[in-house]
N, CA, C and O atoms as a GROMACS GRO file, in nm:
protein
  552
    1MET      N    1   0.123  -0.107   0.026
    1MET     CA    2  -0.050   0.020   0.058
    1MET      C    3   0.077   0.126   0.003
    1MET      O    4   0.194   0.102   0.032
    2LYS      N    5   0.040   0.241  -0.077
    2LYS     CA    6   0.143   0.338  -0.092
    2LYS      C    7   0.132   0.467   0.046
    2LYS      O    8   0.035   0.521   0.098
    3ASP      N    9   0.216   0.475   0.059
    3ASP     CA   10   0.225   0.555   0.175
    3ASP      C   11   0.126   0.697   0.196
    3ASP      O   12   0.091   0.734   0.308
    4GLU      N   13   0.088   0.766   0.071
    4GLU     CA   14   0.003   0.857   0.065
    4GLU      C   15  -0.124   0.782   0.134
    4GLU      O   16  -0.167   0.837   0.236
    5LYS      N   17  -0.185   0.672   0.096
    5LYS     CA   18  -0.335   0.620   0.138
    5LYS      C   19  -0.292   0.572   0.289
    5LYS      O   20  -0.391   0.571   0.361
    6ILE      N   21  -0.196   0.540   0.344
    6ILE     CA   22  -0.204   0.499   0.456
    6ILE      C   23  -0.172   0.633   0.583
    6ILE      O   24  -0.224   0.629   0.694
    7LYS      N   25  -0.072   0.750   0.534
    7LYS     CA   26  -0.078   0.875   0.582
    7LYS      C   27  -0.238   0.917   0.584
    7LYS      O   28  -0.264   0.981   0.686
    8GLU      N   29  -0.358   0.896   0.492
    8GLU     CA   30  -0.433   0.981   0.468
    8GLU      C   31  -0.558   0.860   0.559
    8GLU      O   32  -0.667   0.909   0.588
    9ILE      N   33  -0.537   0.737   0.590
    9ILE     CA   34  -0.578   0.682   0.672
    9ILE      C   35  -0.587   0.707   0.812
    9ILE      O   36  -0.692   0.706   0.877
   10LEU      N   37  -0.436   0.736   0.868
   10LEU     CA   38  -0.432   0.816   0.982
   10LEU      C   39  -0.455   0.924   1.005
   10LEU      O   40  -0.496   0.941   1.120
   11LEU      N   41  -0.446   1.045   0.919
   11LEU     CA   42  -0.529   1.195   0.938
   11LEU      C   43  -0.666   1.201   0.928
   11LEU      O   44  -0.719   1.312   0.915
   12ASN      N   45  -0.761   1.057   0.932
   12ASN     CA   46  -0.934   1.108   0.883
   12ASN      C   47  -0.986   1.016   0.952
   12ASN      O   48  -1.108   1.025   0.969
   13TYR      N   49  -0.901   0.880   1.024
   13TYR     CA   50  -1.024   0.824   1.090
   13TYR      C   51  -1.031   0.828   1.197
   13TYR      O   52  -0.987   0.715   1.176
   14LYS      N   53  -1.039   0.838   1.279
   14LYS     CA   54  -1.018   0.843   1.420
   14LYS      C   55  -1.052   0.746   1.524
   14LYS      O   56  -0.986   0.734   1.628
   15ASN      N   57  -1.173   0.664   1.489
   15ASN     CA   58  -1.261   0.554   1.583
   15ASN      C   59  -1.142   0.456   1.560
   15ASN      O   60  -1.131   0.444   1.438
   16ILE      N   61  -1.064   0.394   1.613
   16ILE     CA   62  -0.998   0.251   1.622
   16ILE      C   63  -1.065   0.173   1.753
   16ILE      O   64  -1.056   0.202   1.873
   17ALA      N   65  -1.141   0.054   1.681
   17ALA     CA   66  -1.160  -0.077   1.764
   17ALA      C   67  -0.992  -0.168   1.755
   17ALA      O   68  -0.919  -0.187   1.657
   18THR      N   69  -0.980  -0.202   1.876
   18THR     CA   70  -0.839  -0.283   1.888
   18THR      C   71  -0.910  -0.420   1.939
   18THR      O   72  -0.968  -0.437   2.046
   19ILE      N   73  -0.898  -0.474   1.878
   19ILE     CA   74  -0.877  -0.638   1.885
   19ILE      C   75  -0.781  -0.702   1.924
   19ILE      O   76  -0.688  -0.738   1.851
   20GLY      N   77  -0.791  -0.724   2.057
   20GLY     CA   78  -0.627  -0.799   2.100
   20GLY      C   79  -0.589  -0.680   2.188
   20GLY      O   80  -0.492  -0.697   2.262
   21PHE      N   81  -0.640  -0.584   2.190
   21PHE     CA   82  -0.610  -0.503   2.305
   21PHE      C   83  -0.558  -0.563   2.438
   21PHE      O   84  -0.619  -0.655   2.493
   22SER      N   85  -0.447  -0.511   2.488
   22SER     CA   86  -0.369  -0.619   2.579
   22SER      C   87  -0.376  -0.540   2.714
   22SER      O   88  -0.352  -0.423   2.685
   23ASN      N   89  -0.401  -0.555   2.873
   23ASN     CA   90  -0.387  -0.530   2.968
   23ASN      C   91  -0.232  -0.528   3.026
   23ASN      O   92  -0.199  -0.481   3.135
   24ASN      N   93  -0.142  -0.594   2.927
   24ASN     CA   94  -0.001  -0.564   2.957
   24ASN      C   95   0.046  -0.434   2.929
   24ASN      O   96  -0.008  -0.380   2.832
   25PRO      N   97   0.146  -0.362   2.997
   25PRO     CA   98   0.166  -0.262   2.943
   25PRO      C   99   0.291  -0.276   2.872
   25PRO      O  100   0.322  -0.187   2.792
   26GLU      N  101   0.385  -0.400   2.893
   26GLU     CA  102   0.485  -0.424   2.807
   26GLU      C  103   0.453  -0.459   2.687
   26GLU      O  104   0.556  -0.450   2.621
   27LYS      N  105   0.362  -0.496   2.617
   27LYS     CA  106   0.311  -0.532   2.531
   27LYS      C  107   0.256  -0.451   2.424
   27LYS      O  108   0.167  -0.374   2.460
   28PRO      N  109   0.293  -0.450   2.280
   28PRO     CA  110   0.249  -0.345   2.197
   28PRO      C  111   0.129  -0.362   2.176
   28PRO      O  112   0.062  -0.266   2.139
   29ALA      N  113   0.081  -0.464   2.189
   29ALA     CA  114  -0.057  -0.428   2.180
   29ALA      C  115  -0.137  -0.348   2.291
   29ALA      O  116  -0.260  -0.352   2.294
   30ARG      N  117  -0.072  -0.286   2.371
   30ARG     CA  118  -0.076  -0.179   2.436
   30ARG      C  119  -0.007  -0.065   2.444
   30ARG      O  120  -0.044   0.043   2.490
   31ARG      N  121   0.105  -0.095   2.391
   31ARG     CA  122   0.149   0.052   2.382
   31ARG      C  123   0.115   0.109   2.256
   31ARG      O  124   0.090   0.230   2.253
   32VAL      N  125   0.110   0.042   2.152
   32VAL     CA  126   0.048   0.096   2.029
   32VAL      C  127  -0.104   0.192   2.056
   32VAL      O  128  -0.107   0.309   2.017
   33PRO      N  129  -0.232   0.125   2.129
   33PRO     CA  130  -0.356   0.199   2.146
   33PRO      C  131  -0.299   0.322   2.194
   33PRO      O  132  -0.303   0.437   2.152
   34ALA      N  133  -0.221   0.244   2.337
   34ALA     CA  134  -0.219   0.406   2.468
   34ALA      C  135  -0.125   0.489   2.384
   34ALA      O  136  -0.136   0.601   2.435
   35PHE      N  137  -0.013   0.501   2.256
   35PHE     CA  138   0.042   0.613   2.169
   35PHE      C  139  -0.129   0.680   2.050
   35PHE      O  140  -0.148   0.765   1.963
   36LEU      N  141  -0.188   0.606   2.101
   36LEU     CA  142  -0.281   0.673   1.939
   36LEU      C  143  -0.378   0.681   2.060
   36LEU      O  144  -0.454   0.770   2.022
   37ILE      N  145  -0.402   0.660   2.128
   37ILE     CA  146  -0.518   0.723   2.278
   37ILE      C  147  -0.420   0.854   2.264
   37ILE      O  148  -0.490   0.937   2.207
   38ALA      N  149  -0.298   0.910   2.289
   38ALA     CA  150  -0.175   1.022   2.294
   38ALA      C  151  -0.223   1.127   2.212
   38ALA      O  152  -0.255   1.239   2.253
   39LYS      N  153  -0.227   1.076   2.068
   39LYS     CA  154  -0.225   1.191   1.981
   39LYS      C  155  -0.356   1.174   1.943
   39LYS      O  156  -0.384   1.166   1.823
   40GLY      N  157  -0.437   1.167   2.025
   40GLY     CA  158  -0.604   1.203   1.980
   40GLY      C  159  -0.738   1.115   1.928
   40GLY      O  160  -0.843   1.160   1.883
   41TYR      N  161  -0.697   0.974   1.951
   41TYR     CA  162  -0.762   0.865   1.847
   41TYR      C  163  -0.864   0.851   1.950
   41TYR      O  164  -0.842   0.890   2.065
   42ASN      N  165  -0.964   0.800   1.918
   42ASN     CA  166  -1.058   0.721   2.012
   42ASN      C  167  -1.047   0.581   2.005
   42ASN      O  168  -1.137   0.531   1.937
   43VAL      N  169  -0.979   0.512   2.045
   43VAL     CA  170  -0.944   0.353   2.022
   43VAL      C  171  -1.015   0.316   2.145
   43VAL      O  172  -0.996   0.346   2.263
   44ILE      N  173  -1.103   0.243   2.085
   44ILE     CA  174  -1.216   0.132   2.164
   44ILE      C  175  -1.124  -0.010   2.179
   44ILE      O  176  -1.073  -0.049   2.074
   45PRO      N  177  -1.096  -0.094   2.304
   45PRO     CA  178  -1.026  -0.196   2.343
   45PRO      C  179  -1.185  -0.277   2.362
   45PRO      O  180  -1.299  -0.242   2.393
   46VAL      N  181  -1.088  -0.454   2.309
   46VAL     CA  182  -1.201  -0.524   2.222
   46VAL      C  183  -1.138  -0.658   2.258
   46VAL      O  184  -1.099  -0.726   2.163
   47ASN      N  185  -1.125  -0.700   2.364
   47ASN     CA  186  -1.125  -0.823   2.477
   47ASN      C  187  -1.224  -0.868   2.579
   47ASN      O  188  -1.283  -0.805   2.666
   48PRO      N  189  -1.225  -0.998   2.546
   48PRO     CA  190  -1.354  -1.066   2.631
   48PRO      C  191  -1.280  -1.097   2.735
   48PRO      O  192  -1.346  -1.178   2.798
   49ASN      N  193  -1.168  -1.076   2.794
   49ASN     CA  194  -1.104  -1.071   2.888
   49ASN      C  195  -1.079  -1.009   2.999
   49ASN      O  196  -1.010  -1.055   3.089
   50TYR      N  197  -1.163  -0.841   3.000
   50TYR     CA  198  -1.169  -0.714   3.096
   50TYR      C  199  -1.264  -0.640   3.052
   50TYR      O  200  -1.306  -0.622   2.938
   51ASP      N  201  -1.294  -0.601   3.145
   51ASP     CA  202  -1.398  -0.522   3.117
   51ASP      C  203  -1.383  -0.391   3.116
   51ASP      O  204  -1.474  -0.315   3.084
   52LYS      N  205  -1.264  -0.350   3.151
   52LYS     CA  206  -1.197  -0.222   3.126
   52LYS      C  207  -1.024  -0.194   3.107
   52LYS      O  208  -0.939  -0.242   3.182
   53ILE      N  209  -1.000  -0.119   3.005
   53ILE     CA  210  -0.846  -0.129   2.966
   53ILE      C  211  -0.817   0.026   2.945
   53ILE      O  212  -0.894   0.104   2.889
   54LEU      N  213  -0.705   0.054   2.994
   54LEU     CA  214  -0.690   0.202   3.035
   54LEU      C  215  -0.830   0.287   3.076
   54LEU      O  216  -0.832   0.408   3.055
   55GLY      N  217  -0.908   0.243   3.114
   55GLY     CA  218  -0.999   0.278   3.146
   55GLY      C  219  -1.132   0.349   3.097
   55GLY      O  220  -1.220   0.429   3.126
   56ARG      N  221  -1.090   0.277   3.017
   56ARG     CA  222  -1.204   0.234   2.881
   56ARG      C  223  -1.281   0.060   2.884
   56ARG      O  224  -1.242  -0.049   2.926
   57LYS      N  225  -1.413   0.108   2.811
   57LYS     CA  226  -1.484  -0.014   2.834
   57LYS      C  227  -1.460  -0.098   2.762
   57LYS      O  228  -1.532  -0.064   2.668
   58SER      N  229  -1.394  -0.217   2.721
   58SER     CA  230  -1.368  -0.314   2.634
   58SER      C  231  -1.520  -0.448   2.590
   58SER      O  232  -1.614  -0.490   2.658
   59TYR      N  233  -1.496  -0.463   2.514
   59TYR     CA  234  -1.628  -0.466   2.400
   59TYR      C  235  -1.530  -0.698   2.372
   59TYR      O  236  -1.420  -0.740   2.338
   60LYS      N  237  -1.664  -0.764   2.416
   60LYS     CA  238  -1.628  -0.939   2.390
   60LYS      C  239  -1.559  -0.933   2.220
   60LYS      O  240  -1.455  -0.994   2.198
   61ASN      N  241  -1.626  -0.858   2.110
   61ASN     CA  242  -1.621  -0.823   1.995
   61ASN      C  243  -1.622  -0.718   1.897
   61ASN      O  244  -1.566  -0.633   1.966
   62ILE      N  245  -1.638  -0.677   1.820
   62ILE     CA  246  -1.648  -0.545   1.756
   62ILE      C  247  -1.792  -0.530   1.747
   62ILE      O  248  -1.830  -0.421   1.791
   63LEU      N  249  -1.913  -0.630   1.689
   63LEU     CA  250  -2.000  -0.632   1.652
   63LEU      C  251  -2.095  -0.534   1.784
   63LEU      O  252  -2.193  -0.464   1.760
   64GLU      N  253  -2.036  -0.555   1.907
   64GLU     CA  254  -2.141  -0.517   2.029
   64GLU      C  255  -2.103  -0.360   2.070
   64GLU      O  256  -2.155  -0.300   2.165
   65ILE      N  257  -1.989  -0.297   1.970
   65ILE     CA  258  -1.925  -0.159   2.000
   65ILE      C  259  -2.057  -0.078   1.941
   65ILE      O  260  -2.077  -0.080   1.820
   66PRO      N  261  -2.174   0.014   2.059
   66PRO     CA  262  -2.221   0.104   1.964
   66PRO      C  263  -2.228   0.180   1.909
   66PRO      O  264  -2.313   0.204   1.824
   67GLY      N  265  -2.078   0.283   1.964
   67GLY     CA  266  -2.044   0.374   1.847
   67GLY      C  267  -1.973   0.307   1.727
   67GLY      O  268  -1.940   0.192   1.696
   68ASN      N  269  -1.959   0.481   1.650
   68ASN     CA  270  -1.849   0.434   1.498
   68ASN      C  271  -1.760   0.377   1.487
   68ASN      O  272  -1.679   0.402   1.576
   69ILE      N  273  -1.735   0.321   1.431
   69ILE     CA  274  -1.573   0.251   1.408
   69ILE      C  275  -1.517   0.279   1.248
   69ILE      O  276  -1.567   0.242   1.141
   70ASP      N  277  -1.388   0.365   1.274
   70ASP     CA  278  -1.333   0.387   1.122
   70ASP      C  279  -1.256   0.254   1.076
   70ASP      O  280  -1.264   0.195   0.968
   71ILE      N  281  -1.178   0.222   1.195
   71ILE     CA  282  -1.085   0.151   1.159
   71ILE      C  283  -1.093  -0.004   1.273
   71ILE      O  284  -1.120   0.009   1.392
   72VAL      N  285  -1.070  -0.118   1.220
   72VAL     CA  286  -1.066  -0.192   1.295
   72VAL      C  287  -0.892  -0.283   1.308
   72VAL      O  288  -0.854  -0.358   1.219
   73GLN      N  289  -0.797  -0.251   1.454
   73GLN     CA  290  -0.747  -0.280   1.437
   73GLN      C  291  -0.655  -0.451   1.524
   73GLN      O  292  -0.666  -0.501   1.636
   74VAL      N  293  -0.608  -0.473   1.453
   74VAL     CA  294  -0.598  -0.627   1.500
   74VAL      C  295  -0.464  -0.652   1.532
   74VAL      O  296  -0.366  -0.648   1.457
   75PHE      N  297  -0.471  -0.696   1.733
   75PHE     CA  298  -0.364  -0.748   1.731
   75PHE      C  299  -0.384  -0.878   1.793
   75PHE      O  300  -0.393  -0.902   1.913
   76ARG      N  301  -0.391  -0.976   1.673
   76ARG     CA  302  -0.444  -1.145   1.698
   76ARG      C  303  -0.346  -1.201   1.617
   76ARG      O  304  -0.309  -1.140   1.517
   77PRO      N  305  -0.289  -1.337   1.657
   77PRO     CA  306  -0.249  -1.444   1.579
   77PRO      C  307  -0.367  -1.434   1.387
   77PRO      O  308  -0.487  -1.444   1.364
   78SER      N  309  -0.270  -1.416   1.315
   78SER     CA  310  -0.270  -1.437   1.154
   78SER      C  311  -0.427  -1.579   1.155
   78SER      O  312  -0.514  -1.578   1.067
   79LYS      N  313  -0.426  -1.663   1.248
   79LYS     CA  314  -0.459  -1.785   1.209
   79LYS      C  315  -0.669  -1.695   1.238
   79LYS      O  316  -0.771  -1.724   1.176
   80ASP      N  317  -0.649  -1.587   1.356
   80ASP     CA  318  -0.764  -1.563   1.409
   80ASP      C  319  -0.841  -1.482   1.264
   80ASP      O  320  -0.952  -1.518   1.227
   81VAL      N  321  -0.781  -1.399   1.211
   81VAL     CA  322  -0.774  -1.352   1.089
   81VAL      C  323  -0.932  -1.387   1.000
   81VAL      O  324  -1.012  -1.295   0.981
   82PRO      N  325  -0.957  -1.509   0.958
   82PRO     CA  326  -1.084  -1.571   0.890
   82PRO      C  327  -1.212  -1.454   0.987
   82PRO      O  328  -1.285  -1.358   0.961
   83GLU      N  329  -1.180  -1.529   1.092
   83GLU     CA  330  -1.366  -1.484   1.206
   83GLU      C  331  -1.345  -1.313   1.210
   83GLU      O  332  -1.430  -1.245   1.152
   84ILE      N  333  -1.252  -1.260   1.265
   84ILE     CA  334  -1.225  -1.120   1.246
   84ILE      C  335  -1.303  -1.065   1.094
   84ILE      O  336  -1.401  -0.993   1.073
   85VAL      N  337  -1.226  -1.123   1.022
   85VAL     CA  338  -1.299  -1.053   0.874
   85VAL      C  339  -1.442  -1.106   0.833
   85VAL      O  340  -1.503  -1.069   0.733
   86GLU      N  341  -1.474  -1.174   0.900
   86GLU     CA  342  -1.625  -1.202   0.883
   86GLU      C  343  -1.725  -1.171   0.978
   86GLU      O  344  -1.845  -1.192   0.969
   87GLN      N  345  -1.669  -1.125   1.061
   87GLN     CA  346  -1.689  -0.959   1.196
   87GLN      C  347  -1.736  -0.835   1.114
   87GLN      O  348  -1.840  -0.772   1.098
   88VAL      N  349  -1.604  -0.832   1.070
   88VAL     CA  350  -1.573  -0.673   1.006
   88VAL      C  351  -1.728  -0.658   0.906
   88VAL      O  352  -1.821  -0.578   0.907
   89ILE      N  353  -1.686  -0.817   0.800
   89ILE     CA  354  -1.822  -0.781   0.709
   89ILE      C  355  -1.937  -0.726   0.757
   89ILE      O  356  -1.989  -0.621   0.719
   90LYS      N  357  -1.988  -0.830   0.875
   90LYS     CA  358  -2.107  -0.776   0.928
   90LYS      C  359  -2.150  -0.695   0.954
   90LYS      O  360  -2.260  -0.648   0.925
   91ARG      N  361  -2.018  -0.642   1.052
   91ARG     CA  362  -2.051  -0.493   1.085
   91ARG      C  363  -2.095  -0.418   1.004
   91ARG      O  364  -2.205  -0.365   1.020
   92LYS      N  365  -2.003  -0.394   0.875
   92LYS     CA  366  -2.017  -0.305   0.783
   92LYS      C  367  -2.122  -0.342   0.686
   92LYS      O  368  -2.147  -0.253   0.605
   93ARG      N  369  -2.197  -0.466   0.674
   93ARG     CA  370  -2.308  -0.475   0.636
   93ARG      C  371  -2.429  -0.416   0.735
   93ARG      O  372  -2.541  -0.402   0.687
   94GLU      N  373  -2.411  -0.391   0.840
   94GLU     CA  374  -2.547  -0.409   0.910
   94GLU      C  375  -2.536  -0.219   0.998
   94GLU      O  376  -2.634  -0.155   1.035
   95LYS      N  377  -2.390  -0.174   1.011
   95LYS     CA  378  -2.388  -0.075   1.050
   95LYS      C  379  -2.333   0.054   0.911
   95LYS      O  380  -2.393   0.161   0.904
   96GLY      N  381  -2.230   0.025   0.822
   96GLY     CA  382  -2.171   0.045   0.755
   96GLY      C  383  -2.053   0.139   0.776
   96GLY      O  384  -1.987   0.186   0.683
   97ASP      N  385  -2.028   0.166   0.919
   97ASP     CA  386  -1.957   0.192   0.938
   97ASP      C  387  -1.756   0.184   0.911
   97ASP      O  388  -1.683   0.284   0.903
   98VAL      N  389  -1.708   0.035   0.902
   98VAL     CA  390  -1.549  -0.010   0.912
   98VAL      C  391  -1.567   0.033   0.749
   98VAL      O  392  -1.647   0.012   0.658
   99LYS      N  393  -1.428   0.114   0.774
   99LYS     CA  394  -1.352   0.150   0.651
   99LYS      C  395  -1.243   0.081   0.631
   99LYS      O  396  -1.227   0.016   0.528
  100VAL      N  397  -1.138   0.085   0.746
  100VAL     CA  398  -1.073   0.026   0.739
  100VAL      C  399  -0.999  -0.114   0.796
  100VAL      O  400  -0.962  -0.075   0.907
  101LEU      N  401  -0.959  -0.242   0.786
  101LEU     CA  402  -0.906  -0.305   0.854
  101LEU      C  403  -0.773  -0.332   0.832
  101LEU      O  404  -0.730  -0.386   0.730
  102TRP      N  405  -0.692  -0.290   0.946
  102TRP     CA  406  -0.525  -0.254   0.929
  102TRP      C  407  -0.470  -0.449   1.047
  102TRP      O  408  -0.506  -0.501   1.153
  103LEU      N  409  -0.399  -0.473   0.967
  103LEU     CA  410  -0.308  -0.596   1.050
  103LEU      C  411  -0.248  -0.577   1.108
  103LEU      O  412  -0.204  -0.513   1.012
  104GLN      N  413  -0.163  -0.555   1.208
  104GLN     CA  414  -0.048  -0.506   1.299
  104GLN      C  415   0.072  -0.557   1.218
  104GLN      O  416   0.054  -0.560   1.096
  105GLU      N  417   0.204  -0.602   1.268
  105GLU     CA  418   0.329  -0.613   1.233
  105GLU      C  419   0.288  -0.770   1.204
  105GLU      O  420   0.197  -0.815   1.274
  106GLY      N  421   0.338  -0.841   1.123
  106GLY     CA  422   0.312  -0.965   1.151
  106GLY      C  423   0.245  -1.063   1.116
  106GLY      O  424   0.268  -1.182   1.092
  107ILE      N  425   0.103  -0.957   1.113
  107ILE     CA  426  -0.034  -1.045   1.090
  107ILE      C  427  -0.060  -1.034   0.934
  107ILE      O  428  -0.047  -0.926   0.876
  108MET      N  429  -0.088  -1.120   0.885
  108MET     CA  430  -0.101  -1.146   0.772
  108MET      C  431  -0.265  -1.254   0.682
  108MET      O  432  -0.188  -1.320   0.613
  109HIS      N  433  -0.345  -1.286   0.659
  109HIS     CA  434  -0.415  -1.415   0.607
  109HIS      C  435  -0.463  -1.360   0.469
  109HIS      O  436  -0.477  -1.238   0.468
  110GLU      N  437  -0.489  -1.421   0.359
  110GLU     CA  438  -0.597  -1.429   0.232
  110GLU      C  439  -0.715  -1.412   0.289
  110GLU      O  440  -0.776  -1.351   0.202
  111SER      N  441  -0.765  -1.422   0.351
  111SER     CA  442  -0.944  -1.410   0.376
  111SER      C  443  -0.945  -1.222   0.401
  111SER      O  444  -1.045  -1.153   0.421
  112THR      N  445  -0.862  -1.194   0.395
  112THR     CA  446  -0.858  -1.011   0.363
  112THR      C  447  -0.930  -0.988   0.268
  112THR      O  448  -1.023  -0.909   0.281
  113LYS      N  449  -0.902  -1.055   0.141
  113LYS     CA  450  -0.929  -1.010   0.016
  113LYS      C  451  -1.112  -0.995   0.025
  113LYS      O  452  -1.170  -0.924  -0.058
  114LYS      N  453  -1.188  -1.068   0.133
  114LYS     CA  454  -1.346  -1.081   0.148
  114LYS      C  455  -1.335  -0.932   0.166
  114LYS      O  456  -1.335  -0.855   0.070
  115ALA      N  457  -1.328  -0.893   0.290
  115ALA     CA  458  -1.304  -0.768   0.309
  115ALA      C  459  -1.334  -0.640   0.218
  115ALA      O  460  -1.428  -0.561   0.221
  116GLU      N  461  -1.208  -0.646   0.126
  116GLU     CA  462  -1.168  -0.557   0.039
  116GLU      C  463  -1.291  -0.566  -0.102
  116GLU      O  464  -1.340  -0.469  -0.159
  117GLU      N  465  -1.307  -0.650  -0.119
  117GLU     CA  466  -1.485  -0.710  -0.187
  117GLU      C  467  -1.556  -0.612  -0.123
  117GLU      O  468  -1.604  -0.525  -0.195
  118GLU      N  469  -1.575  -0.606  -0.007
  118GLU     CA  470  -1.682  -0.524   0.034
  118GLU      C  471  -1.680  -0.400   0.027
  118GLU      O  472  -1.780  -0.330   0.017
  119GLY      N  473  -1.565  -0.361   0.032
  119GLY     CA  474  -1.504  -0.209  -0.037
  119GLY      C  475  -1.424  -0.164   0.102
  119GLY      O  476  -1.405  -0.046   0.132
  120ILE      N  477  -1.384  -0.263   0.172
  120ILE     CA  478  -1.302  -0.212   0.267
  120ILE      C  479  -1.146  -0.240   0.280
  120ILE      O  480  -1.080  -0.337   0.242
  121ILE      N  481  -1.107  -0.123   0.347
  121ILE     CA  482  -0.941  -0.112   0.275
  121ILE      C  483  -0.902  -0.172   0.369
  121ILE      O  484  -0.952  -0.162   0.481
  122VAL      N  485  -0.760  -0.281   0.326
  122VAL     CA  486  -0.703  -0.353   0.395
  122VAL      C  487  -0.563  -0.314   0.379
  122VAL      O  488  -0.512  -0.275   0.274
  123VAL      N  489  -0.476  -0.332   0.545
  123VAL     CA  490  -0.343  -0.283   0.547
  123VAL      C  491  -0.320  -0.417   0.616
  123VAL      O  492  -0.374  -0.422   0.726
  124GLN      N  493  -0.274  -0.493   0.590
  124GLN     CA  494  -0.178  -0.607   0.628
  124GLN      C  495   0.017  -0.574   0.678
  124GLN      O  496   0.100  -0.500   0.625
  125ASP      N  497   0.028  -0.663   0.796
  125ASP     CA  498   0.218  -0.648   0.779
  125ASP      C  499   0.233  -0.498   0.835
  125ASP      O  500   0.334  -0.456   0.779
  126LYS      N  501   0.192  -0.417   0.902
  126LYS     CA  502   0.265  -0.300   0.922
  126LYS      C  503   0.164  -0.282   1.075
  126LYS      O  504   0.048  -0.312   1.105
  127CYS      N  505   0.277  -0.218   1.144
  127CYS     CA  506   0.246  -0.116   1.233
  127CYS      C  507   0.189   0.009   1.251
  127CYS      O  508   0.247   0.110   1.212
  128MET      N  509   0.063   0.011   1.316
  128MET     CA  510   0.012   0.154   1.335
  128MET      C  511   0.122   0.308   1.376
  128MET      O  512   0.126   0.422   1.329
  129TYR      N  513   0.200   0.237   1.486
  129TYR     CA  514   0.282   0.351   1.586
  129TYR      C  515   0.351   0.335   1.444
  129TYR      O  516   0.281   0.365   1.348
  130LYS      N  517   0.456   0.298   1.424
  130LYS     CA  518   0.557   0.312   1.337
  130LYS      C  519   0.529   0.389   1.182
  130LYS      O  520   0.599   0.478   1.134
  131GLU      N  521   0.418   0.332   1.126
  131GLU     CA  522   0.403   0.428   1.045
  131GLU      C  523   0.305   0.530   1.108
  131GLU      O  524   0.246   0.559   1.004
  132TYR      N  525   0.264   0.582   1.173
  132TYR     CA  526   0.255   0.704   1.232
  132TYR      C  527   0.369   0.826   1.256
  132TYR      O  528   0.371   0.949   1.248
  133VAL      N  529   0.479   0.699   1.297
  133VAL     CA  530   0.592   0.758   1.326
  133VAL      C  531   0.653   0.874   1.188
  133VAL      O  532   0.675   0.994   1.174
  134ARG      N  533   0.660   0.731   1.096
  134ARG     CA  534   0.752   0.742   0.993
  134ARG      C  535   0.681   0.850   0.893
  134ARG      O  536   0.755   0.906   0.813
  135LEU      N  537   0.561   0.877   0.891
  135LEU     CA  538   0.472   0.915   0.785
  135LEU      C  539   0.415   1.042   0.821
  135LEU      O  540   0.386   1.123   0.733
  136ILE      N  541   0.382   1.082   1.024
  136ILE     CA  542   0.337   1.176   1.069
  136ILE      C  543   0.465   1.305   1.140
  136ILE      O  544   0.476   1.426   1.120
  137GLY      N  545   0.563   1.185   1.246
  137GLY     CA  546   0.586   1.250   1.311
  137GLY      C  547   0.545   1.187   1.445
  137GLY      O  548   0.436   1.134   1.465
  138GLU      N  549   0.668   1.201   1.554
  138GLU     CA  550   0.624   1.196   1.695
  138GLU      C  551   0.506   1.246   1.759
  138GLU      O  552   0.490   1.230   1.880
   0.00000   0.00000   0.00000
């Protein structure tokens, strides 16, 4: 994906549902969302193991989130991506809000083609923090 498109996503989409948002401050799945929150993004935790993370209500899945979602950010193993893609497609069809499916560094899966066919932009194997710093700055 071209840098201009990634920068456009980072500048224009501010509501991020983070699947696999961690409660462990040592993990990238906690540090990256915390960085994005500090930059003014509305980051919504999706982790069935916690009621709250960083003082924010955590949801079991993206279908439960009442508000608007622009980006679904994924911190889960690649093997979990097909199920996530199905939820993203269902959410888009029901609420029409998901614009981007962003798979963090090291996460890729061919099932994302289904999301693209639904008009969802897919970013794979890229760290949102690293891309933000590289294209926008600290």
